[in-house]
Backbone as numpy.savetxt, mean C-alpha at the origin, in Angstrom:
# Nx Ny Nz CAx CAy CAz Cx Cy Cz
15.08 9.33 -1.70 14.99 8.79 -3.31 15.00 9.55 -4.43
16.18 9.46 -5.02 16.30 10.10 -6.22 15.49 8.89 -7.58
14.88 9.22 -7.97 13.86 8.48 -8.72 14.66 8.49 -10.39
15.39 7.66 -10.64 15.98 8.02 -11.80 15.16 7.27 -13.30
14.12 6.09 -12.57 12.84 5.82 -13.68 12.00 5.13 -12.44
11.12 5.16 -13.63 10.01 4.82 -12.93 8.53 3.76 -13.78
8.17 2.84 -14.21 7.63 2.24 -15.48 6.93 1.18 -15.04
5.30 1.54 -15.48 4.48 0.52 -15.59 5.08 -0.57 -16.09
5.14 -1.72 -15.51 5.54 -3.11 -15.80 4.12 -4.14 -16.86
3.45 -3.73 -15.70 2.55 -4.82 -16.28 1.26 -5.10 -15.48
-0.02 -5.64 -16.07 -1.07 -6.35 -14.66 -1.14 -7.59 -14.95
-1.10 -8.30 -13.89 -1.54 -9.69 -13.42 -2.55 -9.88 -13.22
-3.31 -11.29 -13.57 -4.15 -11.75 -13.40 -4.14 -13.40 -12.82
-2.96 -13.52 -12.71 -2.33 -14.87 -12.09 -1.36 -15.32 -11.70
-0.55 -16.26 -11.27 0.73 -16.35 -10.66 2.01 -16.25 -11.39
1.91 -16.76 -12.52 2.72 -17.00 -13.46 2.93 -15.74 -14.36
2.21 -14.66 -13.92 2.59 -12.80 -14.45 3.23 -12.58 -13.56
3.10 -13.14 -12.05 4.21 -11.77 -11.00 5.72 -12.31 -11.70
6.73 -11.11 -11.56 7.70 -10.90 -11.25 8.52 -11.82 -10.86
9.65 -12.56 -11.37 10.22 -13.29 -11.11 11.83 -13.23 -10.78
12.17 -12.34 -10.84 13.55 -11.50 -10.89 14.36 -11.12 -9.62
13.77 -11.80 -8.58 14.12 -11.58 -6.89 14.59 -10.00 -6.59
13.50 -9.54 -6.93 13.93 -7.73 -6.62 12.59 -7.71 -5.45
13.18 -6.65 -4.23 11.84 -6.47 -3.31 10.61 -5.76 -4.09
9.51 -6.42 -3.36 8.54 -5.46 -3.57 7.85 -5.11 -2.48
7.39 -3.59 -2.67 6.66 -2.84 -1.65 4.94 -2.89 -2.22
4.45 -3.40 -1.29 3.00 -3.67 -1.32 2.26 -2.48 -1.11
0.63 -1.99 -2.00 0.29 -1.18 -1.50 -1.12 -1.32 -1.46
-1.76 -1.70 -0.30 -3.35 -1.65 -0.44 -4.21 -1.00 0.45
-5.61 -0.92 0.49 -6.29 -0.24 1.51 -7.48 -0.06 0.54
-8.82 0.41 1.63 -10.07 0.79 0.99 -10.40 1.09 0.15
-11.28 0.37 -0.76 -11.66 1.04 -2.48 -11.35 2.80 -2.75
-11.91 3.64 -1.18 -11.74 4.95 -1.76 -11.09 5.75 -1.28
-9.94 4.95 -0.16 -8.59 5.95 0.55 -7.88 6.62 -0.60
-7.97 6.34 -2.01 -6.90 7.58 -2.54 -5.71 6.55 -3.05
-5.21 5.47 -2.86 -4.33 4.39 -3.19 -3.38 5.24 -4.37
-4.09 5.23 -5.46 -3.40 5.72 -6.91 -2.78 6.92 -6.96
-3.76 7.71 -6.13 -3.40 9.55 -5.51 -1.99 9.02 -4.84
-2.04 8.26 -3.46 -1.04 8.59 -2.90 0.42 7.68 -3.66
-0.06 6.79 -4.07 1.00 6.19 -5.84 1.93 7.08 -6.67
1.22 8.16 -7.04 1.60 9.41 -8.25 1.82 10.22 -6.94
1.82 10.53 -6.20 2.30 12.08 -4.99 3.70 11.19 -4.81
3.71 9.92 -4.23 5.30 9.70 -3.94 6.27 9.62 -5.42
6.00 8.76 -6.14 6.21 9.07 -7.35 6.89 9.96 -8.28
5.73 11.31 -7.76 5.88 12.40 -8.49 5.23 12.37 -9.81
4.65 11.86 -10.24 4.25 11.30 -11.50 2.38 11.65 -11.45
1.30 12.37 -12.33 0.02 12.47 -12.34 -0.62 11.32 -13.01
0.20 10.53 -13.52 -1.00 9.58 -14.14 -0.29 7.36 -14.02
1.10 7.54 -13.91 1.56 6.28 -13.76 0.50 5.10 -13.11
-0.11 5.75 -11.68 -1.17 4.82 -11.48 -2.78 5.70 -11.38
-3.49 4.97 -12.61 -4.25 5.16 -12.81 -5.46 5.53 -11.89
-5.89 7.01 -11.66 -7.27 7.05 -10.95 -8.46 7.46 -11.19
-9.16 6.04 -10.79 -10.39 6.17 -11.23 -11.70 6.81 -10.76
-12.35 7.12 -11.38 -13.62 8.39 -11.04 -14.62 7.49 -10.16
-14.87 5.69 -10.02 -15.30 5.03 -9.35 -14.37 4.09 -8.38
-14.13 4.53 -7.17 -13.51 3.82 -6.51 -13.74 2.45 -6.63
-12.30 1.93 -6.18 -12.67 0.20 -6.37 -12.20 -0.56 -7.73
-12.15 0.75 -8.54 -12.09 -0.20 -10.09 -11.19 -0.82 -10.54
-10.22 -0.99 -9.70 -8.74 -1.52 -9.90 -8.95 -2.83 -9.57
-8.75 -4.12 -10.57 -9.09 -5.06 -10.57 -7.85 -6.17 -11.07
-7.16 -6.01 -10.86 -5.85 -6.55 -11.35 -4.67 -6.19 -10.17
-3.40 -6.97 -10.08 -1.88 -6.18 -9.68 -1.31 -5.69 -10.66
-1.30 -4.74 -10.03 -0.60 -3.97 -10.86 1.03 -3.77 -10.68
1.99 -3.76 -11.35 3.36 -3.89 -11.14 4.16 -2.68 -11.27
5.26 -1.52 -10.43 5.67 -0.64 -11.16 6.96 -1.11 -11.30
8.17 -0.84 -11.79 9.49 -0.65 -11.63 10.31 0.49 -11.56
11.00 0.41 -9.91 11.66 1.71 -9.72 12.78 1.36 -9.75
13.42 2.78 -10.52 15.00 2.45 -10.63 15.59 1.47 -11.17
14.99 0.57 -11.50 15.36 -1.08 -11.78 15.85 -1.98 -10.79
15.21 -1.48 -9.56 16.04 -2.36 -8.27 14.68 -2.66 -7.55
13.39 -1.96 -7.90 12.68 -2.99 -6.74 11.15 -2.71 -7.38
9.78 -3.17 -6.89 8.69 -3.17 -7.48 8.09 -2.27 -6.31
6.81 -1.28 -6.59 5.76 -0.60 -6.28 4.53 -1.84 -6.78
3.83 -2.20 -5.91 2.82 -3.50 -6.42 1.58 -2.90 -5.65
0.77 -2.45 -6.66 -0.68 -1.64 -6.62 -1.81 -2.97 -6.47
-2.26 -3.31 -5.29 -3.35 -4.59 -5.40 -4.53 -3.74 -5.32
-5.45 -4.68 -5.69 -6.79 -4.44 -5.78 -7.26 -3.90 -4.61
-8.05 -2.66 -4.37 -8.74 -2.09 -2.80 -10.18 -2.93 -2.65
-9.89 -3.33 -1.49 -10.93 -4.05 -0.97 -12.61 -3.37 -0.29
-13.77 -3.84 -0.24 -14.67 -2.96 0.46 -15.45 -2.85 -1.01
-15.45 -3.62 -1.82 -16.13 -3.64 -3.29 -18.03 -3.98 -2.85
-18.32 -3.05 -2.90 -19.93 -2.53 -2.56 -20.46 -2.99 -4.16
-20.16 -2.46 -5.01 -20.51 -2.78 -6.72 -20.05 -3.92 -7.37
-19.53 -4.68 -6.97 -19.17 -6.08 -7.46 -19.85 -7.25 -7.08
-20.21 -8.45 -7.81 -20.70 -9.19 -7.36 -19.84 -10.80 -6.50
-20.71 -11.07 -5.66 -19.78 -11.84 -4.53 -19.25 -13.13 -5.47
-19.37 -13.32 -6.53 -18.18 -14.15 -7.62 -17.11 -13.71 -7.71
-17.13 -12.30 -8.25 -15.64 -11.20 -8.37 -14.92 -11.30 -7.21
-15.82 -11.04 -5.88 -15.24 -10.71 -4.66 -14.10 -11.81 -4.18
-14.53 -13.01 -4.38 -14.42 -14.41 -4.63 -12.62 -14.30 -5.07
-13.21 -13.85 -6.72 -11.80 -14.22 -7.46 -10.75 -12.99 -6.96
-11.24 -11.63 -6.44 -10.11 -10.92 -6.13 -9.40 -11.07 -4.78
-10.10 -11.69 -4.32 -9.98 -12.66 -2.97 -8.69 -13.60 -3.01
-9.02 -14.23 -3.67 -7.89 -15.47 -4.49 -6.59 -14.90 -4.73
-6.85 -13.70 -5.33 -5.91 -13.30 -6.34 -4.55 -12.49 -5.35
-5.53 -11.80 -4.59 -4.46 -10.77 -3.52 -4.10 -11.96 -2.53
-4.85 -13.22 -2.31 -3.84 -13.89 -1.30 -2.63 -14.79 -2.00
-2.97 -15.06 -3.50 -1.89 -15.42 -3.54 -0.61 -14.62 -4.24
-0.78 -13.78 -4.35 -0.03 -12.43 -4.63 1.00 -12.39 -3.22
0.19 -12.33 -2.21 0.81 -12.15 -0.68 1.83 -13.33 -0.34
1.68 -14.38 -0.96 2.46 -15.35 -0.59 3.72 -15.16 -1.25
4.28 -14.60 -1.79 5.36 -13.93 -2.75 6.53 -13.69 -1.66
7.70 -14.48 -1.61 8.86 -14.37 -1.26 9.60 -12.59 -1.10
8.95 -12.50 -2.45 9.83 -10.81 -2.81 9.53 -9.55 -1.73
8.39 -9.76 -1.28 7.91 -9.06 -0.54 8.38 -8.48 0.69
8.85 -7.09 0.52 9.58 -6.80 1.73 8.95 -5.52 2.99
7.92 -5.09 2.02 7.25 -4.35 2.94 5.86 -4.05 2.60
5.09 -4.06 3.57 3.48 -3.75 3.23 2.97 -2.41 3.48
2.42 -1.66 3.03 1.72 -0.31 3.36 -0.20 -0.33 3.16
-0.20 -0.04 4.50 -1.82 -0.18 4.51 -2.20 1.35 4.65
-2.82 1.31 3.70 -3.72 2.86 3.55 -4.76 3.41 4.26
-4.90 4.06 5.08 -5.98 3.96 5.85 -6.82 5.87 5.72
-8.00 6.13 5.35 -8.36 7.49 5.87 -8.69 8.12 6.91
-7.62 9.10 7.39 -7.43 9.66 8.78 -8.92 9.85 9.14
-10.18 10.21 8.36 -11.15 10.89 9.01 -11.88 9.55 9.62
-11.46 8.15 8.94 -12.84 7.35 9.53 -11.71 5.99 9.86
-12.52 6.12 11.08 -12.02 4.49 12.15 -12.42 3.50 10.86
-10.97 2.62 11.40 -11.16 1.33 10.85 -11.99 0.19 10.69
-12.71 -0.17 9.59 -13.68 -1.02 9.59 -13.67 -2.52 9.76
-14.42 -3.32 9.63 -13.91 -4.82 9.44 -12.87 -4.88 8.55
-12.92 -4.87 7.39 -12.12 -4.76 6.36 -10.86 -4.41 6.36
-10.66 -3.12 6.99 -9.22 -2.55 7.37 -8.39 -3.39 8.36
-9.16 -4.36 9.37 -8.91 -4.70 10.57 -8.03 -6.31 10.18
-9.03 -6.92 9.03 -8.49 -8.31 8.88 -7.53 -8.20 7.83
-7.73 -7.04 7.03 -5.79 -6.42 5.99 -5.04 -6.70 6.64
-4.78 -5.68 8.07 -4.01 -5.61 9.05 -3.69 -7.08 9.35
-4.70 -7.85 10.12 -4.21 -9.47 10.58 -3.89 -10.03 9.79
-4.23 -9.76 8.72 -3.29 -10.76 7.59 -2.17 -10.29 7.11
-1.69 -8.89 7.31 -0.27 -8.57 7.03 0.25 -9.19 8.37
0.31 -9.24 9.19 0.75 -9.00 10.71 0.74 -11.10 10.67
-0.25 -11.35 10.11 0.22 -13.11 10.27 1.34 -13.65 8.94
1.42 -12.32 7.71 2.72 -12.70 6.86 4.14 -12.60 7.62
3.85 -12.24 9.16 4.99 -11.72 9.97 5.83 -10.66 8.95
5.28 -9.79 7.85 5.82 -8.62 7.92 5.56 -7.29 8.58
6.48 -6.23 8.38 6.77 -4.98 8.67 5.43 -4.34 8.18
4.52 -3.64 9.02 3.56 -2.87 8.03 3.97 -1.53 8.29
3.69 -0.44 7.40 3.54 0.71 7.00 2.43 1.46 7.14
1.84 1.93 8.27 0.02 2.34 8.21 0.34 3.79 7.68
-0.12 4.07 6.40 -0.28 5.56 5.92 -1.77 6.10 6.22
-1.79 6.99 7.33 -3.15 8.00 7.10 -3.45 9.32 6.27
-4.09 8.55 5.20 -4.27 9.20 4.13 -4.91 10.75 4.44
-4.90 11.58 3.29 -5.86 13.08 3.92 -5.91 13.69 4.59
-4.65 13.93 5.19 -4.57 15.01 6.35 -4.43 15.94 6.49
-4.38 16.64 5.08 -5.00 17.71 5.04 -6.18 18.48 5.29
-7.13 17.10 5.39 -8.82 17.71 5.71 -8.80 17.90 7.40
-7.84 17.67 8.22 -7.50 18.21 9.39 -7.10 18.63 10.28
-7.61 19.28 11.00 -5.93 20.32 11.84 -5.48 19.14 12.83
-4.06 20.00 13.20 -3.03 19.17 13.97 -3.53 18.06 15.14
-4.77 19.04 15.97 -5.21 18.42 17.05 -6.25 17.61 16.89
-7.17 17.86 15.66 -7.92 16.80 14.91 -6.92 15.37 14.31
-5.94 15.62 14.02 -5.32 14.42 13.43 -4.74 13.65 14.64
-4.08 14.61 15.85 -3.68 13.73 16.88 -4.63 12.78 17.41
-5.73 13.20 17.95 -6.86 12.65 18.23 -7.48 11.30 17.15
-7.34 11.65 15.79 -7.34 10.72 15.13 -6.67 9.33 15.07
-5.66 9.91 15.01 -4.45 8.62 15.31 -4.66 7.79 16.35
-4.80 8.42 17.45 -5.23 7.78 18.96 -6.43 6.92 18.43
-7.24 7.23 18.25 -8.63 6.56 17.89 -8.21 5.42 17.08
-7.36 5.88 16.08 -6.65 4.70 15.25 -6.19 3.40 15.34
-5.23 3.72 16.22 -4.40 2.85 17.07 -5.06 1.71 17.83
-5.60 2.92 18.96 -7.24 2.25 19.70 -7.82 0.87 19.06
-8.35 1.17 17.59 -8.93 -0.02 16.99 -8.25 -0.98 16.45
-6.59 -0.70 16.02 -6.30 -1.56 15.66 -5.28 -2.38 16.29
-4.68 -1.48 17.38 -4.04 -2.23 18.45 -2.58 -3.06 17.57
-1.59 -1.99 17.07 -0.51 -1.89 16.35 0.54 -2.68 17.16
1.27 -3.60 16.31 2.41 -3.92 17.17 3.50 -2.88 17.11
4.30 -2.86 18.11 5.52 -1.70 17.79 6.32 -1.67 17.30
6.38 -2.75 16.06 7.57 -2.42 14.85 7.00 -1.91 13.75
5.53 -1.66 13.83 4.40 -1.15 12.71 4.41 0.36 13.19
4.70 1.13 11.74 4.78 2.81 12.10 3.37 3.08 11.61
3.39 4.45 12.12 1.99 4.86 11.33 2.45 6.43 10.84
2.28 6.48 9.87 2.88 7.95 9.29 1.42 8.49 8.41
1.10 10.44 8.91 0.22 10.61 8.23 0.77 10.97 6.93
-0.33 11.69 5.74 0.19 11.67 4.65 -0.73 12.15 3.92
-0.22 13.68 2.95 -1.35 14.31 2.11 -0.86 14.63 0.99
-1.53 14.32 -0.13 -1.16 14.24 -1.39 -1.10 15.52 -1.98
-2.12 16.71 -0.75 -2.04 18.10 -1.37 -0.31 18.72 -1.29
-0.21 18.56 0.45 1.11 19.38 0.55 2.41 18.32 0.97
1.98 17.10 0.39 3.03 15.85 0.60 3.86 15.95 2.04
2.69 15.96 2.91 3.19 15.91 4.10 3.64 14.46 4.58
4.91 14.57 5.23 5.77 13.34 5.29 6.24 12.06 3.89
6.28 13.15 2.76 6.61 12.23 1.82 8.10 11.46 2.33
9.32 12.38 2.33 10.44 11.95 2.70 10.60 10.81 3.69
9.85 10.93 4.56 9.90 9.85 5.61 9.20 8.55 5.27
8.10 8.70 4.63 7.60 7.52 4.26 8.99 6.66 2.81
9.39 7.46 1.98 10.95 7.67 1.69 11.73 6.10 2.14
11.71 7.05 3.17 13.04 6.51 4.15 12.43 5.04 4.57
11.61 4.95 4.70 11.18 3.48 5.58 11.37 2.75 4.30
10.76 3.22 3.11 10.58 2.90 2.10 12.33 1.65 1.50
13.17 2.73 1.97 14.78 2.64 1.11 14.79 1.66 2.10
15.15 1.98 3.54 15.29 0.85 4.35 15.26 -0.54 4.56
13.78 -0.88 4.14 13.29 -2.24 3.92 13.75 -2.42 2.74
13.79 -1.58 1.48 14.54 -2.68 0.40 16.25 -3.04 0.55
16.67 -2.05 0.97 18.08 -2.39 1.54 18.26 -3.83 2.28
17.32 -3.42 3.68 17.31 -4.74 4.29 16.74 -6.27 3.68
16.22 -6.11 2.88 15.89 -6.94 1.84 17.08 -7.74 1.57
17.91 -6.59 0.51 18.78 -7.16 -0.08 19.79 -7.47 0.68
19.99 -7.10 1.99 21.34 -7.39 2.41 20.67 -9.23 2.99
19.84 -9.14 3.41 19.14 -10.55 3.84 19.11 -11.83 2.60
19.08 -11.16 1.26 19.34 -12.12 0.00 20.68 -12.22 -0.05
21.55 -11.55 0.11 22.85 -11.40 0.42 23.71 -12.79 0.88
22.76 -12.55 2.04 23.61 -13.57 3.06 23.79 -15.25 2.54
């Protein structure tokens, strides 16, 4: 992917603030400490396009980034909110579920820390994506923290916990050495093109 332009479009707190131009949208989700903003910044070769918080889970809005004026990256709030009220959790849940009903979503990306076995929140998010009939790209972040043998074993354990569908992909990634960055971009591009082709029919 040749990045010609990357622009932060805005943050949404309600459905009427979501983009309505029909462009495909790539959604990124993950536990609040999984390194989602760092991952997005690394993919886009930008240091601060997605804000990295010192307090995990601080992202409270659905954030939209226009890529090459062709499609969107969408950063939804991290789950596993240990430091917020139950009322706020309900508000986040409603906003996320409202967003995930949008027909422009062409790929859902679930980020997991490769060092951690998926918890109930991770499994719930994955099951929600499957219910959307969406292809899911599962990215295992922080892979530089493990040896190749440890990575292999952790991938096996994570797959056993999630019980993934054959169509869903598992990719290891490190923001330090950019492991599999090109592979991830290829998957994103394939989904964007497929979405556009389907819309043209």
